[in-house]
C-alpha positions as CSV (number, residue, x, y, z in Angstrom):
1,X,0.3,-0.2,-0.4
2,X,2.8,2.1,0.6
3,X,3.1,5.3,3.6
4,X,2.1,8.0,1.5
5,X,-1.5,6.0,0.7
6,X,-1.8,5.0,4.4
7,X,-1.2,8.4,6.1
8,X,-4.4,9.4,4.1
9,X,-6.1,7.7,6.6
10,X,-4.4,6.3,9.5
11,X,-1.1,7.7,12.3
12,X,0.4,6.0,15.1
13,X,2.1,7.9,17.4
14,X,4.1,6.4,20.4
15,X,4.6,8.2,23.3
16,X,8.4,8.1,24.5
17,X,8.3,5.6,27.9
18,X,4.5,5.8,27.7
19,X,2.3,2.7,28.8
20,X,-0.8,2.0,27.9
21,X,-2.5,5.1,29.5
22,X,-0.1,7.0,27.1
23,X,1.4,8.4,30.4
24,X,4.8,7.3,31.8
25,X,7.7,8.5,33.7
26,X,11.5,9.2,32.4
27,X,14.4,6.7,32.8
28,X,16.9,7.4,35.5
29,X,19.8,7.4,33.2
30,X,20.1,9.9,30.4
31,X,21.8,9.0,27.2
32,X,25.1,10.3,28.1
33,X,25.0,7.6,30.9
34,X,24.3,10.5,33.6
35,X,22.0,9.9,36.3
36,X,18.9,12.3,36.3
37,X,15.8,12.8,38.4
38,X,13.0,10.7,37.1
39,X,9.8,13.1,35.9
40,X,6.8,12.2,34.7
41,X,6.2,12.3,31.0
42,X,2.3,14.1,30.1
43,X,-0.1,12.1,28.3
44,X,-1.2,14.7,25.3
45,X,-4.4,15.8,26.4
46,X,-7.8,14.4,25.6
47,X,-9.6,17.1,24.4
48,X,-7.1,18.0,21.9
49,X,-6.5,14.5,20.6
50,X,-10.7,14.3,20.1
51,X,-10.2,17.7,18.5
52,X,-7.9,16.6,15.8
53,X,-9.7,13.0,15.1
54,X,-13.3,15.1,14.9
55,X,-10.9,17.9,12.4
56,X,-9.7,15.0,10.5
57,X,-12.8,13.0,9.9
58,X,-15.5,16.0,9.5
59,X,-13.2,18.5,7.6
60,X,-10.5,16.5,6.0
61,X,-7.6,18.2,8.2
62,X,-5.1,15.3,8.9
63,X,-3.2,15.9,12.2
64,X,0.2,16.9,11.5
65,X,3.0,14.1,11.1
66,X,5.3,15.6,14.0
67,X,3.2,17.2,16.9
68,X,4.4,18.4,19.9
69,X,3.9,18.0,23.6
70,X,4.3,20.6,26.0
71,X,4.6,19.9,29.7
72,X,1.0,20.2,30.6
73,X,-0.1,18.0,27.9
74,X,-1.0,20.2,25.7
75,X,-0.7,19.4,22.0
76,X,0.5,21.4,19.3
77,X,3.2,21.9,16.5
78,X,5.3,24.8,17.3
79,X,8.6,23.6,18.3
80,X,9.4,25.6,21.3
81,X,9.3,25.3,25.4
82,X,9.8,22.4,27.3
83,X,7.8,19.4,26.2
84,X,8.6,16.4,23.6
85,X,8.1,15.5,20.1
86,X,5.5,13.1,19.1
87,X,6.1,11.4,15.7
88,X,3.6,9.5,13.3
89,X,5.6,6.0,12.4
90,X,7.9,5.6,11.3
91,X,9.6,8.5,12.4
92,X,10.8,9.1,16.0
93,X,12.2,11.8,17.7
94,X,16.0,12.5,17.5
95,X,18.0,14.3,19.7
96,X,20.2,16.8,18.3
97,X,21.4,18.6,21.2
98,X,20.8,21.6,23.3
99,X,18.6,21.2,26.8
100,X,17.3,17.7,26.5
101,X,14.1,18.9,28.3
102,X,13.5,21.5,25.3
103,X,11.6,20.7,22.3
104,X,13.4,22.6,20.1
105,X,16.6,20.2,21.0
106,X,14.9,17.3,18.6
107,X,13.9,16.6,15.2
108,X,11.7,14.1,13.8
109,X,13.9,11.3,12.2
110,X,13.0,8.1,9.8
111,X,17.1,6.9,10.3
């Protein structure tokens, strides 16, 4: 079928370290092997998720392939402030440098 055709009607977003409830906790060691404080990872806001689905189904406005989840769990598209990227599979958030809790420190990557 191919990714382009699939993207017309489906998206799969994997919440980093998220469990079945779509929220989770960070790991105690970062990518540099340093011990860090464990933090709660906010789940994407339920109202925002429903608004995106309704907009897609009723108005044909597909959600972005890369979303931004801020520290309150609100969904947006501007890569600014604290939070994390939520990428549509097969892409994933790739750390490119900078402060690890800032959205601009990551890009959506497929490799």
